[in-house]
RODO-2510 file (C-alpha; in nm, 4 decimals, decimal comma):
residues 221
     n   res          X          Y          Z
     1     x     7,6559     6,9498   -12,8287
     2     x     7,8034     6,6930   -13,0301
     3     x     7,7959     6,8180   -13,3633
     4     x     7,8994     7,1391   -13,2023
     5     x     8,2546     7,0399   -13,0343
     6     x     8,2927     6,8662   -13,3427
     7     x     8,2727     7,1877   -13,5655
     8     x     8,4155     7,3715   -13,3028
     9     x     8,7362     7,1424   -13,3186
    10     x     8,7489     7,1350   -13,6780
    11     x     8,7762     7,5154   -13,7502
    12     x     9,0045     7,5865   -13,4235
    13     x     9,2474     7,3451   -13,5448
    14     x     9,2527     7,5040   -13,9460
    15     x     9,2211     7,8642   -13,7598
    16     x     9,5563     7,7579   -13,5888
    17     x     9,7007     7,5855   -13,8561
    18     x     9,6862     7,9102   -14,0740
    19     x     9,7862     8,2068   -13,7825
    20     x     9,8661     8,4376   -14,0141
    21     x     9,5394     8,5347   -14,0880
    22     x     9,4752     8,6004   -13,7365
    23     x     9,8310     8,7634   -13,6584
    24     x     9,7629     9,0411   -13,9543
    25     x     9,4857     9,1541   -13,7144
    26     x     9,6629     9,2389   -13,4420
    27     x     9,9535     9,3640   -13,5750
    28     x     9,7077     9,6171   -13,7463
    29     x     9,5811     9,7428   -13,4401
    30     x     9,9014     9,7381   -13,2822
    31     x    10,0194    10,0106   -13,5464
    32     x     9,6771    10,1764   -13,5252
    33     x     9,7183    10,2347   -13,1318
    34     x    10,0813    10,3544   -13,1858
    35     x    10,0818    10,5676   -13,3926
    36     x     9,7915    10,7818   -13,2680
    37     x    10,0198    10,7965   -12,9773
    38     x    10,3056    10,9023   -13,2054
    39     x    10,1488    11,1638   -13,3915
    40     x     9,9522    11,3706   -13,0878
    41     x    10,0947    11,5421   -12,8168
    42     x    10,2991    11,3257   -12,5308
    43     x     9,9971    11,5227   -12,3153
    44     x     9,7746    11,2677   -12,0789
    45     x     9,4856    11,5193   -12,0463
    46     x     9,4926    11,5210   -12,4230
    47     x     9,5806    11,1425   -12,5037
    48     x     9,3150    10,9760   -12,1786
    49     x     8,9546    11,1476   -12,3823
    50     x     9,0749    11,0235   -12,7264
    51     x     9,2706    10,6819   -12,6250
    52     x     8,9049    10,5191   -12,6088
    53     x     8,7772    10,6333   -12,9075
    54     x     9,1011    10,5325   -13,1051
    55     x     9,1252    10,1974   -12,9542
    56     x     8,7694    10,0855   -12,9658
    57     x     8,7175    10,2002   -13,3127
    58     x     9,0765    10,0160   -13,3971
    59     x     8,9938     9,7312   -13,2243
    60     x     8,6584     9,7207   -13,4312
    61     x     8,7879     9,7362   -13,7600
    62     x     9,0581     9,4479   -13,6613
    63     x     8,7585     9,2415   -13,5959
    64     x     8,6439     9,3006   -13,9403
    65     x     8,9687     9,2048   -14,1115
    66     x     8,9628     8,9005   -13,8417
    67     x     8,5912     8,7477   -13,9619
    68     x     8,6602     8,8508   -14,3244
    69     x     8,7147     8,4947   -14,4534
    70     x     8,4982     8,3049   -14,1985
    71     x     8,3221     8,1033   -14,4462
    72     x     8,4832     8,1816   -14,7831
    73     x     8,7778     7,9504   -14,7225
    74     x     8,5449     7,6186   -14,6675
    75     x     8,3469     7,7465   -15,0079
    76     x     8,6396     7,7533   -15,1821
    77     x     8,7586     7,3656   -15,1338
    78     x     8,4566     7,2662   -15,0960
    79     x     8,3604     7,1755   -14,6966
    80     x     8,0714     7,4662   -14,6879
    81     x     7,8616     7,2439   -14,9785
    82     x     7,9061     6,9037   -14,7944
    83     x     7,8154     7,0675   -14,4287
    84     x     7,5173     7,1720   -14,5552
    85     x     7,4473     6,8251   -14,6765
    86     x     7,5713     6,6748   -14,3522
    87     x     7,2956     6,5856   -14,0260
    88     x     7,3523     6,8803   -13,8606
    89     x     7,1198     7,1678   -13,8243
    90     x     7,2801     7,4268   -14,0123
    91     x     7,2026     7,6307   -13,7529
    92     x     7,4694     7,4425   -13,5420
    93     x     7,7164     7,4560   -13,7936
    94     x     7,7274     7,8409   -13,7874
    95     x     7,7272     7,8905   -13,4568
    96     x     8,0365     7,6233   -13,3839
    97     x     8,1902     7,8576   -13,6763
    98     x     8,1664     8,1685   -13,5739
    99     x     8,1997     8,0285   -13,1769
   100     x     8,5660     7,9157   -13,3079
   101     x     8,7040     8,1847   -13,5212
   102     x     8,6203     8,4066   -13,2190
   103     x     8,8329     8,2038   -12,9619
   104     x     9,1019     8,2377   -13,1960
   105     x     9,0799     8,6221   -13,3269
   106     x     8,8527     8,7645   -13,0440
   107     x     9,0069     8,6842   -12,7210
   108     x     9,4429     8,7575   -12,8460
   109     x     9,2682     9,1036   -12,9180
   110     x     9,0212     9,1273   -12,5906
   111     x     9,4366     9,0913   -12,3991
   112     x     9,6475     9,3088   -12,6165
   113     x     9,4175     9,5748   -12,6550
   114     x     9,4605     9,6675   -12,2685
   115     x     9,8237     9,6695   -12,3242
   116     x     9,7651     9,9020   -12,5763
   117     x     9,5665    10,0958   -12,4004
   118     x     9,8510    10,2240   -12,1500
   119     x    10,0228    10,3986   -12,4286
   120     x     9,7310    10,6457   -12,4249
   121     x     9,7517    10,6836   -12,0316
   122     x     9,4973    10,5310   -11,9672
   123     x     9,4393    10,4762   -11,5964
   124     x     9,4863    10,0813   -11,4524
   125     x     9,1869    10,0769   -11,3453
   126     x     9,0390    10,1379   -11,6794
   127     x     9,1497     9,8761   -11,7553
   128     x     8,9301     9,5812   -11,6089
   129     x     8,6132     9,8481   -11,7716
   130     x     8,7444     9,8621   -12,1175
   131     x     8,8773     9,4667   -12,1075
   132     x     8,4788     9,3178   -12,0271
   133     x     8,2916     9,6150   -12,2476
   134     x     8,5243     9,4221   -12,5544
   135     x     8,4256     9,0700   -12,3919
   136     x     8,0898     9,1561   -12,4273
   137     x     8,0891     9,3558   -12,7274
   138     x     8,2416     9,1330   -12,9515
   139     x     8,0254     8,8043   -12,9553
   140     x     7,7936     9,0683   -13,0796
   141     x     8,0376     9,2017   -13,4018
   142     x     8,0693     8,7968   -13,4368
   143     x     7,7293     8,7513   -13,5163
   144     x     7,7189     9,0712   -13,7326
   145     x     8,0106     9,0440   -13,9631
   146     x     7,8971     8,6553   -13,9850
   147     x     7,5468     8,7762   -14,1583
   148     x     7,7951     9,0130   -14,4006
   149     x     8,0564     8,7563   -14,4786
   150     x     7,7379     8,4589   -14,5155
   151     x     7,5706     8,6701   -14,7675
   152     x     7,8939     8,7463   -14,9495
   153     x     8,0839     8,4290   -14,9658
   154     x     8,0228     8,3889   -15,3071
   155     x     8,2682     8,7355   -15,3594
   156     x     8,5951     8,6513   -15,3811
   157     x     8,6865     9,0545   -15,2777
   158     x     8,4134     9,0800   -15,0326
   159     x     8,5995     9,2820   -14,7889
   160     x     8,5220     9,6015   -14,8451
   161     x     8,1074     9,5359   -14,9041
   162     x     8,1129     9,3101   -14,5537
   163     x     8,2119     9,6750   -14,3872
   164     x     7,9584     9,8432   -14,5412
   165     x     7,7642     9,5994   -14,5007
   166     x     7,8327     9,5364   -14,0685
   167     x     7,9407     9,9389   -13,9477
   168     x     7,5849    10,0964   -13,9605
   169     x     7,4960     9,7555   -13,7379
   170     x     7,8160     9,8672   -13,4821
   171     x     7,7054    10,1266   -13,4051
   172     x     7,5524    10,0982   -13,0698
   173     x     7,8714     9,8660   -12,9623
   174     x     8,0867    10,1550   -13,0114
   175     x     7,8345    10,3947   -12,8454
   176     x     7,8023    10,1918   -12,5440
   177     x     8,2003    10,0423   -12,5707
   178     x     8,3667    10,3444   -12,5404
   179     x     8,0822    10,4924   -12,2807
   180     x     8,1614    10,2297   -12,0476
   181     x     8,5312    10,2997   -12,0681
   182     x     8,4543    10,6653   -12,0835
   183     x     8,2292    10,6599   -11,7083
   184     x     8,5221    10,3941   -11,5980
   185     x     8,7883    10,6928   -11,6065
   186     x     8,5323    10,9556   -11,4746
   187     x     8,4920    10,6898   -11,2096
   188     x     8,1392    10,6875   -11,2290
   189     x     7,9552    10,3721   -11,1828
   190     x     7,9947    10,1474   -11,5515
   191     x     7,6497     9,9230   -11,5192
   192     x     7,4871    10,0638   -11,7737
   193     x     7,6266    10,0566   -12,0762
   194     x     7,7928     9,7303   -12,0292
   195     x     7,4404     9,5636   -11,9567
   196     x     7,3225     9,7240   -12,2603
   197     x     7,6118     9,5208   -12,4497
   198     x     7,5155     9,2380   -12,2943
   199     x     7,1926     9,2441   -12,3798
   200     x     7,3070     9,3314   -12,7800
   201     x     7,5460     9,0226   -12,7454
   202     x     7,2708     8,7772   -12,6412
   203     x     7,0327     8,8539   -12,8416
   204     x     7,2160     8,9038   -13,1341
   205     x     7,3659     8,5186   -13,0057
   206     x     6,9898     8,3958   -13,0536
   207     x     6,8592     8,5132   -13,3218
   208     x     7,1519     8,6270   -13,5301
   209     x     7,3023     8,2581   -13,6592
   210     x     6,9202     8,1584   -13,7740
   211     x     7,0270     8,4986   -14,0607
   212     x     7,3708     8,3835   -14,0687
   213     x     7,1766     8,0410   -14,1949
   214     x     6,9587     8,1899   -14,3977
   215     x     7,2700     8,3965   -14,5659
   216     x     7,4743     8,1326   -14,6280
   217     x     7,1868     7,9060   -14,8624
   218     x     7,1682     8,2893   -15,0422
   219     x     7,5407     8,3438   -15,1587
   220     x     7,5759     8,0116   -15,1848
   221     x     7,2985     7,9203   -15,4827
***
């Protein structure tokens, strides 16, 4: 736990020092979600069904942008090699880095998403379900992107490759997250898709760090 805490604090400080890398995905999400209502009809009956899909796709793409440099900065300045040699297990290091990046990038996105969803005319009663679904989905998304980032850590332009590797894995998150929001819009029970999102995140957080650690060893060789 001490190793996890040290890695978490270290990476959290580094993320806030490079605050522009955290702001860019938020600006991307805000611009994309703002442009769609301007291009479509202002009729809420049209915007509400489309807005659910647009918000979820934009949030997933923004998360991909935020996690692109998860390991690359440490690999470029030699910090990753030192972390591999330190007595802390690499799996603990990976969990700490993913948790720090999730706290610095995913949490602000979860706060921003309900605000931007109002531009599509979504009722206020739907927003807690939307935020909750994102809260359950983003840990799994962070782990999926960390796997892609670990495999491409030695590539200088690995952003597009990460997208190709991760987007197919994100399909269940998109399906269940959008379904939960759609059910909330219709006033129906939303427990089933939220349970699926929670189960996917628990599975990803439990087994994903092992795959990320193996990918880092392969990528840095």
